[in-house]
C-alpha positions as CSV (number, residue, x, y, z in Angstrom):
1,M,-24.8,-12.1,-7.1
2,T,-27.4,-11.9,-4.1
3,G,-27.2,-11.5,-0.8
4,E,-25.6,-14.1,1.2
5,T,-25.2,-15.3,5.1
6,T,-22.4,-15.3,7.5
7,E,-21.6,-17.9,10.2
8,S,-23.8,-15.9,12.6
9,G,-26.7,-15.5,10.5
10,E,-26.1,-12.1,9.6
11,A,-27.1,-10.9,6.4
12,R,-24.2,-9.8,4.1
13,P,-25.0,-7.3,0.8
14,G,-24.5,-9.0,-2.5
15,D,-21.9,-7.5,-5.1
16,V,-25.1,-5.7,-6.8
17,E,-25.9,-3.9,-3.5
18,V,-22.6,-3.0,-3.0
19,F,-22.0,-1.6,-6.2
20,R,-25.0,0.3,-6.3
21,V,-24.6,2.0,-2.8
22,T,-20.9,2.5,-4.0
23,L,-22.0,4.3,-6.8
24,R,-24.2,6.6,-4.8
25,D,-21.7,7.5,-2.5
26,A,-19.0,8.0,-5.3
27,K,-21.6,10.5,-6.7
28,S,-22.0,12.6,-3.4
29,F,-18.3,12.5,-3.1
30,V,-17.7,13.9,-6.4
31,Y,-20.1,16.5,-5.9
32,E,-18.8,17.7,-2.2
33,R,-15.2,17.3,-3.3
34,L,-15.5,18.5,-7.3
35,L,-13.0,21.5,-7.1
36,R,-9.7,19.2,-5.7
37,L,-11.1,16.3,-7.6
38,V,-10.4,18.4,-11.0
39,V,-7.4,19.4,-10.1
40,I,-6.0,15.6,-9.5
41,S,-7.6,14.8,-12.6
42,V,-6.1,17.6,-14.9
43,A,-2.5,16.6,-13.1
44,W,-3.2,13.1,-13.4
45,F,-4.0,13.5,-17.4
46,F,-0.9,15.7,-18.1
47,A,1.6,13.5,-15.8
48,S,0.3,10.7,-17.9
49,L,0.5,11.9,-21.3
50,P,4.3,9.7,-21.8
51,V,2.6,6.9,-21.3
52,V,5.4,4.9,-19.3
53,T,4.2,7.0,-16.5
54,L,0.6,6.0,-16.5
55,G,1.0,3.3,-13.7
56,V,2.6,5.9,-11.4
57,T,0.3,9.0,-11.9
58,T,-2.6,6.7,-11.6
59,L,-0.7,5.5,-8.4
60,G,-0.7,9.1,-7.1
61,A,-4.4,10.2,-8.0
62,Y,-5.7,7.0,-6.5
63,A,-3.2,8.1,-2.9
64,A,-4.6,11.5,-3.6
65,I,-8.2,10.6,-3.8
66,Y,-7.9,8.3,-0.5
67,S,-6.4,10.7,1.3
68,L,-9.0,13.7,0.1
69,Y,-12.0,10.8,0.8
70,D,-10.2,9.6,4.5
71,E,-9.3,13.4,5.7
72,G,-11.3,15.9,3.7
73,R,-8.0,16.9,1.8
74,I,-5.5,16.1,0.1
75,D,-2.5,14.6,2.4
76,R,0.8,15.3,1.2
77,G,3.2,13.6,3.4
78,Y,0.7,10.3,2.5
79,L,0.8,11.1,-1.3
80,L,4.6,10.8,-1.0
81,G,5.4,8.5,0.8
82,V,3.0,6.1,-1.0
83,L,4.6,7.2,-4.4
84,R,8.3,6.8,-2.9
85,R,7.4,3.4,-1.5
86,H,5.0,2.3,-4.4
87,G,6.0,4.1,-7.3
88,I,8.5,1.8,-9.3
89,E,6.3,-0.8,-8.9
90,A,3.2,0.8,-10.1
91,T,4.7,1.8,-12.8
92,L,5.6,-1.6,-13.9
93,V,2.2,-2.7,-12.9
94,G,0.9,0.0,-15.5
95,F,3.0,-0.7,-18.4
96,L,2.0,-4.6,-19.0
97,P,-1.5,-4.0,-20.0
98,V,0.1,-1.4,-22.8
99,L,2.7,-3.9,-23.6
100,F,0.1,-6.9,-24.1
101,G,-2.0,-4.3,-25.5
102,G,0.3,-3.0,-28.0
103,G,1.5,-6.7,-29.2
104,A,-2.3,-7.6,-30.0
105,F,-2.6,-4.3,-31.9
106,L,0.0,-5.2,-34.2
107,Y,-0.9,-9.3,-35.0
108,V,-4.5,-7.8,-35.8
109,Q,-2.9,-5.3,-37.8
110,R,-0.7,-8.3,-39.6
111,A,-4.0,-10.3,-39.8
112,A,-5.5,-7.6,-42.1
113,S,-3.3,-8.4,-44.8
114,S,-2.3,-11.8,-44.5
115,T,-4.2,-15.1,-45.5
116,V,-3.0,-17.2,-42.2
117,G,-5.0,-17.4,-39.6
118,F,-3.0,-17.4,-37.1
119,P,-2.0,-13.5,-36.4
120,L,-5.3,-12.7,-35.7
121,V,-6.0,-15.7,-33.6
122,F,-2.9,-14.2,-31.5
123,G,-4.2,-10.5,-31.8
124,L,-7.3,-11.7,-30.4
125,V,-6.1,-13.4,-27.2
126,G,-3.3,-10.9,-26.7
127,G,-6.2,-8.4,-26.4
128,Y,-7.9,-10.4,-24.0
129,L,-5.3,-10.8,-21.8
130,A,-4.4,-7.0,-22.4
131,T,-7.8,-6.4,-21.0
132,H,-8.0,-8.7,-17.8
133,L,-4.5,-7.2,-17.4
134,A,-5.6,-3.7,-17.2
135,I,-8.8,-5.0,-15.0
136,V,-6.3,-6.5,-12.6
137,S,-3.8,-3.5,-12.8
138,A,-6.3,-1.0,-11.8
139,L,-7.3,-2.8,-8.5
140,T,-3.9,-3.1,-8.2
141,L,-2.6,0.2,-8.2
142,A,-5.8,1.4,-6.0
143,L,-4.6,-1.3,-3.2
144,L,-1.1,-0.2,-3.2
145,A,-2.8,3.5,-2.9
146,R,-3.7,1.9,0.3
147,D,0.0,1.3,1.0
148,R,-0.6,-2.4,0.5
149,P,2.6,-4.6,-0.7
150,L,2.7,-5.4,-3.8
151,V,2.7,-9.2,-4.1
152,E,-0.6,-9.2,-1.8
153,S,-2.3,-6.4,-3.9
154,L,-1.5,-8.3,-7.2
155,K,-3.0,-11.4,-5.5
156,T,-6.2,-9.4,-3.9
157,A,-6.7,-8.1,-7.1
158,Y,-6.7,-11.1,-8.9
159,L,-9.0,-13.2,-6.7
160,W,-11.8,-10.1,-7.0
161,T,-11.9,-10.5,-11.0
162,V,-12.7,-14.4,-10.3
163,T,-14.9,-14.2,-7.1
164,H,-16.7,-10.9,-7.8
165,V,-17.1,-11.1,-11.7
166,T,-20.5,-9.0,-11.4
167,M,-19.1,-6.6,-9.5
168,V,-16.0,-5.9,-11.7
169,L,-17.9,-6.5,-14.6
170,M,-20.3,-3.5,-13.5
171,A,-17.7,-1.3,-12.7
172,V,-15.6,-1.9,-16.2
173,L,-19.0,-1.1,-17.7
174,V,-19.4,2.3,-15.8
175,T,-16.2,3.2,-16.4
176,L,-16.2,2.5,-20.2
177,V,-19.7,4.5,-20.7
178,L,-17.9,7.4,-19.0
179,L,-15.0,7.3,-21.3
180,V,-16.8,7.3,-24.1
181,G,-19.0,9.6,-22.8
182,T,-16.2,12.0,-21.7
183,A,-13.6,11.0,-25.2
184,A,-15.8,13.6,-27.5
185,L,-15.0,16.5,-25.4
186,T,-11.3,17.2,-25.1
187,A,-11.6,19.0,-22.1
188,G,-15.0,17.2,-20.4
189,F,-12.4,13.6,-21.1
190,V,-9.4,15.8,-19.4
191,L,-11.8,17.3,-16.5
192,L,-14.2,14.7,-15.8
193,F,-13.1,11.0,-16.9
194,P,-10.2,10.8,-14.1
195,T,-12.7,12.7,-11.8
196,V,-15.5,10.2,-11.6
197,A,-14.1,6.9,-12.8
198,F,-11.2,6.8,-10.0
199,S,-13.6,8.1,-7.4
200,L,-15.6,5.1,-7.9
201,H,-12.3,2.6,-8.4
202,V,-11.3,4.3,-4.6
203,L,-14.7,4.1,-2.7
204,L,-15.3,0.4,-4.3
205,V,-11.9,-0.8,-3.3
206,D,-12.5,0.5,0.1
207,R,-16.0,-1.1,0.2
208,M,-14.0,-4.7,-1.3
209,L,-11.5,-4.1,1.3
210,A,-13.9,-3.6,4.7
211,R,-16.4,-6.9,3.2
212,D,-12.8,-9.3,3.2
213,E,-12.0,-8.0,6.9
214,R,-15.3,-8.5,8.0
215,D,-15.6,-12.1,6.0
216,R,-12.2,-13.2,7.6
217,P,-13.5,-14.1,11.1
218,D,-16.0,-16.2,9.2
219,R,-13.0,-17.9,7.2
220,T,-10.9,-18.6,10.2
221,E,-14.2,-19.7,12.3
222,R,-14.4,-22.8,9.4
223,A,-11.0,-23.5,9.0
224,E,-10.8,-24.0,13.0
225,R,-14.1,-26.2,13.1
226,T,-12.4,-28.6,9.4
227,A,-8.9,-28.9,11.5
228,A,-10.6,-30.2,14.8
């Protein structure tokens, strides 16, 4: 998406430019806060091993990174408050992609030994849904970490996946590159993947929220003129 223009004629950066700036800022942020981010990364990895805790541990990691980004330190009060208010919600949100992904995998396995095409179709559809759910879930968890309500977070996350496709796909691509690049080294994955990927997610969601806030007056003004 290229640059756009607001109602007042002010130039608004497009998705590609916003992502480029966010990626640059994420590199600086990781470099400046590396040791604390590595601690968050290691804690997230071991706490996520039961799988069912993936949602709540990711919520905690995002919240810790937010506080580190905002205040230069991990605010335990903010972190514990977010976990207390949204922990159950995050557990459910994080488990949905795992559930759909597991179902898709079972259908694909059945298709390998079946002469009927339905299991493969169900497996492919389930895989697509699991992928989309994983993206929406990650965005939702990052929004919950900003202490936003669940329904609002889910709605915002879904709308971003359909209105900012370029930005979301670039974030997914970078995340996958980081995953593949660090997966070969167990220690490298534990120390680096969440450190870099989660920092990028947090900063990107922050930029998107800020842009939505700037866009809101334009939408309100257009609605008022339409009503008049």
